[in-house]
C-alpha positions as CSV (number, residue, x, y, z in Angstrom):
1,M,86.6,20.9,-59.7
2,T,84.7,19.4,-56.8
3,D,85.9,16.9,-54.3
4,K,83.2,14.2,-54.2
5,T,84.9,12.1,-51.5
6,G,84.1,14.1,-48.4
7,K,87.8,13.9,-47.5
8,T,89.1,17.2,-48.8
9,W,92.4,16.8,-46.9
10,M,93.4,13.8,-49.0
11,A,95.2,14.3,-52.3
12,A,94.9,12.3,-55.5
13,G,96.9,9.1,-55.1
14,E,96.2,8.8,-51.4
15,T,94.2,6.0,-49.7
16,D,92.4,5.5,-46.4
17,D,92.0,1.7,-47.0
18,P,94.2,-0.3,-44.6
19,D,94.0,-3.4,-46.9
20,V,95.4,-2.0,-50.1
21,L,97.9,-3.9,-52.3
22,I,100.9,-1.7,-53.3
23,E,103.8,-3.0,-55.5
24,S,106.8,-1.0,-56.6
25,F,108.0,-0.7,-60.2
26,E,110.9,1.3,-61.8
27,A,109.6,4.6,-63.3
28,A,110.4,4.6,-67.1
29,A,109.4,8.3,-67.0
30,D,108.5,11.0,-64.4
31,I,105.2,10.0,-62.8
32,I,102.8,12.2,-60.9
33,K,101.1,11.0,-57.7
34,G,97.5,9.9,-58.4
35,S,98.2,9.1,-62.1
36,P,97.0,5.8,-63.6
37,V,100.2,3.9,-64.7
38,Y,100.8,1.1,-67.2
39,L,103.6,-1.3,-67.9
40,S,105.7,0.5,-70.5
41,A,108.5,-2.1,-70.4
42,D,109.3,-5.2,-68.3
43,D,109.0,-4.2,-64.6
44,K,108.8,-0.5,-65.6
45,V,105.8,1.9,-65.4
46,S,104.9,5.2,-67.0
47,G,102.0,7.6,-66.6
48,S,99.1,6.4,-68.7
49,P,98.3,8.4,-71.9
50,G,94.8,6.9,-71.7
51,G,93.2,4.0,-73.6
52,D,95.8,1.5,-72.4
53,D,95.9,-1.3,-69.9
54,A,96.7,0.6,-66.7
55,I,97.8,-1.6,-63.8
56,G,97.1,0.7,-60.9
57,V,97.5,4.3,-59.5
58,A,100.8,5.9,-58.4
59,T,100.8,6.7,-54.7
60,E,103.9,9.0,-55.0
61,T,105.4,11.5,-57.4
62,V,108.7,9.9,-58.7
63,L,111.4,10.8,-61.2
64,T,112.6,8.5,-64.0
65,G,114.6,5.6,-62.8
66,K,113.3,5.7,-59.2
67,M,110.9,3.1,-57.7
68,C,107.2,4.0,-58.0
69,P,104.7,2.6,-55.5
70,V,101.6,1.5,-57.4
71,L,98.3,0.8,-55.7
72,K,97.0,-2.3,-57.5
73,R,94.0,-3.2,-55.3
74,G,91.9,-1.1,-52.9
75,R,90.4,2.3,-52.6
76,V,92.3,5.4,-53.8
77,K,91.5,9.0,-54.6
78,V,91.8,10.0,-58.2
79,I,90.9,12.9,-60.6
80,A,88.1,12.4,-63.2
81,S,88.4,13.5,-66.8
82,G,84.6,14.2,-67.0
83,A,81.3,12.7,-66.0
84,I,81.5,9.3,-64.3
85,T,78.5,7.4,-62.8
86,R,78.9,5.7,-59.4
87,G,79.2,2.0,-59.7
88,K,80.5,2.0,-63.2
89,A,83.8,0.7,-64.5
90,V,86.6,3.2,-64.9
91,C,89.8,3.2,-67.0
92,S,92.8,5.4,-67.5
93,A,92.5,8.7,-69.4
94,G,95.1,11.2,-70.4
95,N,96.5,14.0,-68.3
96,N,96.8,11.9,-65.1
97,K,93.1,11.3,-64.9
98,I,90.5,8.5,-65.2
99,A,87.4,8.1,-67.3
100,Q,84.2,5.9,-67.3
101,L,84.8,2.8,-69.3
102,V,82.3,2.8,-72.1
103,D,80.5,-0.4,-73.2
104,Q,80.9,-1.4,-76.8
105,A,77.6,-2.1,-78.6
106,V,77.6,-5.5,-80.2
107,N,75.3,-6.7,-83.0
108,E,74.8,-10.3,-82.0
109,G,73.2,-11.2,-85.4
110,G,75.7,-9.4,-87.6
111,A,78.9,-10.5,-89.2
112,A,81.1,-7.8,-87.6
113,T,84.0,-8.7,-85.4
114,Y,84.7,-7.0,-82.1
115,T,87.7,-6.6,-79.9
116,V,87.1,-7.2,-76.2
117,Y,89.5,-5.3,-73.9
118,Y,89.2,-7.3,-70.7
119,N,92.3,-5.6,-69.2
120,R,91.1,-2.0,-69.7
121,K,89.1,-1.9,-66.5
122,L,91.1,-0.2,-63.8
123,G,88.4,-0.4,-61.1
124,T,84.9,0.8,-60.1
125,A,83.8,4.4,-59.3
126,L,82.6,4.9,-55.8
127,Q,81.1,8.4,-56.4
128,T,79.5,10.2,-59.3
129,T,81.3,13.1,-61.0
130,T,80.0,15.7,-63.4
131,T,83.0,17.7,-64.5
132,D,86.6,17.4,-65.6
133,G,88.8,17.7,-62.5
134,D,86.3,16.4,-60.0
135,M,87.9,14.1,-57.4
136,L,86.5,10.7,-56.4
137,F,87.4,7.4,-54.9
138,I,87.7,4.3,-57.0
139,D,88.1,0.7,-56.0
140,V,91.1,-0.6,-58.0
141,Q,90.7,-4.2,-58.9
142,K,93.9,-5.4,-60.6
């Protein structure tokens, strides 16, 4: 695990951006600081299992039923699940991490149908990672 941010004193889920947007939601389950979260019920969030429509990153560790502050816009430190290229879109992954959002190949001339997941993008990677557990900043754009 390597911290790619140059700010080793910061933990996952922390920000140095004074212009972030943070909203609070009730935690439907225990949530770990730095985890991508998704709406698991009306006005309730849970830690993302990956492959869902994450709405932001938890900025505190909270227990079920407590209010969870969620960073929905701005720069935040997170943990990568593997290789991510700087400037590429990222999405939620399992185990409180994020992954690079992979483009879906489309055969423009074929008869196949495709599902476009517009809401899967959590943000943009601001550093390049190479290994599971590397730490980086992302710019959340929700």
